[in-house]
C-alpha positions in Angstrom: 55.9 -51.1 2.6 56.8 -51.1 6.6 56.9 -48.2 8.3 59.1 -47.8 11.5 57.8 -45.6 14.6 59.3 -45.2 18.0 56.7 -44.4 21.0 59.6 -43.6 23.3 59.2 -39.9 22.8 57.0 -37.4 21.8 56.1 -37.6 18.1 55.4 -34.1 16.1 54.4 -36.4 13.0 51.9 -39.0 12.6 53.3 -42.6 12.4 49.6 -43.4 10.0 51.4 -43.5 6.4 49.9 -40.9 4.2 48.5 -41.4 0.7 49.0 -45.3 0.9 45.8 -47.4 1.3 47.8 -50.5 2.9 50.9 -50.2 4.8 52.4 -52.0 7.8 54.0 -50.2 10.6 56.3 -50.7 13.5 55.0 -49.4 17.0 57.5 -50.4 19.7 58.6 -53.2 17.8 55.4 -54.7 17.5 54.5 -55.3 13.3 50.8 -53.9 12.8 49.2 -54.3 9.4 47.0 -50.7 8.2 44.3 -51.4 5.7 42.1 -49.4 3.6 43.4 -46.1 5.2 41.5 -43.9 2.2 38.5 -45.5 3.2 35.7 -42.3 3.6 34.4 -42.7 7.1 32.3 -39.5 7.2 31.2 -38.7 3.8 29.8 -35.1 4.7 33.0 -34.0 6.6 35.2 -36.0 4.1 37.2 -38.1 7.3 39.0 -40.8 6.1 39.8 -44.2 8.6 43.0 -42.3 8.2 41.9 -39.5 10.3 40.6 -41.4 12.1 43.9 -43.7 13.5 45.6 -40.7 13.4 43.3 -39.2 15.7 43.5 -42.2 18.3 47.4 -42.1 18.0 46.8 -38.4 19.2 44.8 -38.8 21.8 46.6 -42.0 23.4 48.9 -40.9 25.8 45.4 -39.3 27.7 43.2 -42.4 26.5 44.8 -45.5 27.5 45.2 -45.3 31.3 41.6 -45.2 31.2 41.2 -48.4 29.1 44.5 -50.2 30.4 43.4 -54.3 31.7 39.6 -53.8 30.6 37.6 -56.0 28.4 36.9 -54.1 25.2 33.6 -54.7 23.2 34.2 -54.4 20.0 31.7 -51.9 17.3 32.7 -52.3 14.2 31.8 -50.1 11.2 34.0 -51.3 8.4 32.6 -49.1 6.1 32.1 -46.1 7.9 29.7 -44.4 9.7 27.0 -44.5 7.3 27.9 -48.5 6.3 26.3 -51.0 8.4 27.7 -52.2 11.9 28.1 -55.3 14.1 28.9 -55.9 17.2 31.9 -58.4 18.6 33.0 -59.4 21.6 35.2 -62.5 20.6 38.8 -61.3 19.6 39.2 -62.2 16.6 41.5 -65.7 15.6 43.0 -63.6 13.2 45.1 -61.6 15.2 49.2 -60.9 15.5 50.4 -62.7 18.3 51.5 -59.5 20.7 47.2 -58.7 21.4 46.2 -59.6 24.7 43.4 -60.8 25.9 40.6 -60.7 28.7 38.9 -64.0 29.6 35.6 -63.5 31.0 33.2 -66.4 31.6 29.7 -66.2 29.4 27.1 -68.7 30.1 29.0 -72.2 30.3 31.7 -70.9 28.0 35.1 -68.0 28.2 34.9 -65.5 26.1 38.3 -64.0 25.4 37.9 -60.0 24.7 40.9 -58.0 23.6 42.7 -55.4 25.8 44.0 -52.4 24.4 46.8 -51.7 26.9 49.2 -49.7 24.3 49.0 -48.0 21.3 50.0 -50.6 18.7 46.7 -53.0 20.2 44.6 -49.6 20.4 45.7 -49.0 16.5 44.7 -52.6 15.7 41.2 -52.0 17.2 41.0 -49.2 15.3 41.9 -50.8 12.0 38.9 -53.3 12.6 36.3 -50.5 12.1 36.1 -49.8 15.7 35.0 -45.6 15.8 33.7 -45.5 19.5 35.6 -47.8 22.5 33.8 -49.5 24.5 35.6 -51.2 27.6 33.8 -52.8 30.9 33.6 -51.4 34.0 35.8 -53.5 35.9 39.4 -54.8 35.4 40.4 -58.4 33.7 41.5 -59.9 37.2 37.4 -59.2 38.3 35.4 -57.5 35.5 32.1 -58.1 37.7 33.9 -55.7 40.5 33.1 -52.6 39.2 35.3 -49.1 39.3 32.5 -46.8 38.5 29.1 -45.9 39.2 27.9 -44.2 36.7 24.5 -42.4 34.8 23.6 -42.1 31.0 21.5 -39.1 30.5 19.6 -39.7 27.3 17.5 -36.3 25.9 15.2 -38.5 23.7 13.8 -35.6 22.4 14.7 -32.7 24.9 17.2 -29.6 25.0 20.2 -29.8 25.7 20.2 -27.3 28.1 17.9 -30.1 30.0 21.1 -32.1 29.9 22.7 -30.0 31.7 20.2 -29.4 33.9 20.1 -33.1 34.9 23.7 -33.6 34.9 23.9 -30.5 37.8 21.0 -32.6 39.9 23.0 -35.9 39.5 25.7 -34.2 40.7 23.8 -32.4 43.7 22.8 -35.8 45.0 26.0 -37.9 44.3 27.9 -35.3 46.4 25.5 -35.2 49.0 26.5 -38.9 49.5 30.4 -37.7 49.4 31.4 -38.8 46.4 33.6 -37.0 43.5 31.7 -37.0 40.5 32.8 -36.3 37.0 31.1 -35.3 33.6 31.8 -36.4 30.4 29.7 -35.1 26.7 28.2 -38.6 25.1 29.7 -37.0 22.3 26.1 -37.3 20.8 23.2 -35.5 22.9 23.8 -36.4 25.8 25.9 -36.9 29.2 27.7 -39.2 31.2 28.0 -38.9 35.2 30.6 -41.0 36.7 32.4 -41.2 39.9 35.4 -43.7 41.0 33.8 -46.5 43.7 36.6 -49.0 45.4 36.4 -52.2 43.7 34.2 -54.3 46.1 30.6 -54.7 45.7 29.4 -56.8 42.4 28.1 -55.1 39.1 24.2 -56.4 40.2 25.0 -54.4 43.5 25.9 -51.0 41.8 23.2 -51.9 39.3 20.4 -51.8 42.5 21.9 -48.5 44.4 22.1 -46.8 40.9 17.8 -47.7 39.9 17.2 -46.5 43.5 18.9 -43.7 43.4 17.3 -43.3 39.6 14.2 -43.6 41.0 14.1 -41.2 43.7 15.9 -38.3 41.4 12.7 -39.0 38.6 9.9 -38.6 41.6 12.4 -35.3 42.7 12.1 -33.9 39.5 9.5 -34.9 37.2 9.9 -32.5 35.4 13.3 -33.5 34.0 13.8 -37.3 34.5 12.1 -39.9 33.1 13.1 -43.7 34.1 10.8 -45.5 32.0 12.6 -48.0 30.0 10.2 -48.4 27.5 10.8 -45.7 24.6 7.2 -45.4 23.8 6.3 -45.1 27.2 8.3 -41.9 27.9 6.9 -38.9 28.7 8.1 -36.2 25.4 10.8 -33.6 26.6 12.6 -35.6 29.5 15.9 -36.4 30.4 15.8 -40.5 30.8 18.2 -41.4 33.8 19.3 -44.5 32.3 20.7 -46.2 35.4 20.4 -49.9 33.3 23.8 -48.9 32.1 25.2 -49.9 35.5 23.9 -53.7 34.3 26.2 -56.5 34.1 27.8 -56.5 30.4 26.6 -53.1 29.3 29.2 -50.8 28.3 29.2 -47.2 28.1 31.4 -45.4 24.9 34.9 -44.4 26.9 36.6 -41.5 27.5 37.6 -39.5 24.7 35.9 -41.9 22.0 35.1 -41.0 18.8 31.1 -41.0 18.0 29.6 -42.0 14.7 27.7 -39.5 14.3 27.5 -36.9 11.4 29.8 -34.4 12.8 32.3 -37.1 14.5 31.4 -35.9 17.8 34.3 -37.3 20.9 33.0 -37.9 24.7 34.5 -35.2 26.2 35.3 -34.5 30.0 34.2 -31.5 31.2 34.6 -29.4 34.3 31.4 -28.5 36.2 32.0 -24.7 35.5 31.6 -25.3 31.8 28.2 -27.4 32.4 27.2 -24.4 33.9 28.4 -21.6 31.5 26.4 -23.9 28.9 28.6 -26.4 26.7 26.7 -28.0 23.4 27.2 -31.2 21.9 29.0 -29.8 19.3 31.7 -28.3 20.6 34.0 -31.2 20.9 34.6 -33.4 17.7 37.4 -35.3 16.2 38.9 -32.4 14.8 39.9 -30.2 17.9 39.5 -32.8 21.1 43.4 -33.4 20.9 44.4 -29.9 21.1 42.2 -29.4 24.1 43.5 -32.2 25.7 46.7 -31.0 25.0 46.3 -27.1 26.2 44.4 -28.1 29.4 44.9 -32.3 30.5 43.3 -35.1 31.1 40.5 -34.0 33.1 39.3 -37.6 34.4 43.1 -38.3 35.7 41.9 -39.1 39.2 39.8 -42.0 37.9 42.8 -43.9 36.6 44.0 -43.8 40.5 42.9 -45.8 43.5 43.0 -43.0 46.0 39.7 -41.2 46.9 37.4 -43.6 45.6 34.3 -43.6 47.3 33.4 -47.2 49.7 30.2 -48.1 48.2 29.5 -50.8 50.9 28.8 -48.5 53.5 25.6 -47.1 51.8 25.1 -50.9 50.6 24.4 -51.9 54.5 22.6 -49.0 55.1 20.0 -49.5 52.7 20.0 -52.9 53.0 
């Protein structure tokens, strides 16, 4: 059975077929096979693979600009959140001819990562069982030169109120340096803090800068942060200020990614006013995220643009 769909107009109905187990759809003239649509991915919520595809179809206009031209590391959950998962970097050989790839040098060879540059390729990735999306920090032409500096705030056993406090501390520190700072929930129990930087510094230079700043913040706020790498050595009740996510080859769940947790949380951009008022991890899920974005738009749209990015090279020269 083939279902045709045009992406040229705003859709009121999903292009993902109802009731059938498998189908082939047409997305902007591209044939895409969808499989196991009725498979339960979130048992407690009763959400199926079809629901996940419908979510990404709906959020795609806001999401795709953040993924475009970035290699994607695939984390596949073919049997939903309670099944086993595995990572894939290399694009499967059995793929549609229209799937674009990004060749990245790795060791002595090259890995062809998939790209999610349009709706068809995005849905192809989700159909593989990718629940969240993990893009590289640099674009394909220069994957080793990131466009972002960021921190992953991992609460371990700390309350989310302390995560919010930690986010505000990181924001203030980056703003003092002249950066524009953006926040999003991780979709789980933490938060991600980003700032756009001008392309130029290598990934290891960005990592070194984030490490220095992370350690300075941890020394200044010992009751809030830890930068201890080994989990067993981390003090309880602290926020792990994870600067290591800036290392080469690391990725974080993208903006608007659904997370493989029991409440189907979504990594949602938030305003600093919302952080100060008291957002909670369960506020943003696969069931309400699209409605929020439709109402307020993409809060991270500035990060898809070249203007307004911070030139980190001046700070690197000063610290070097």
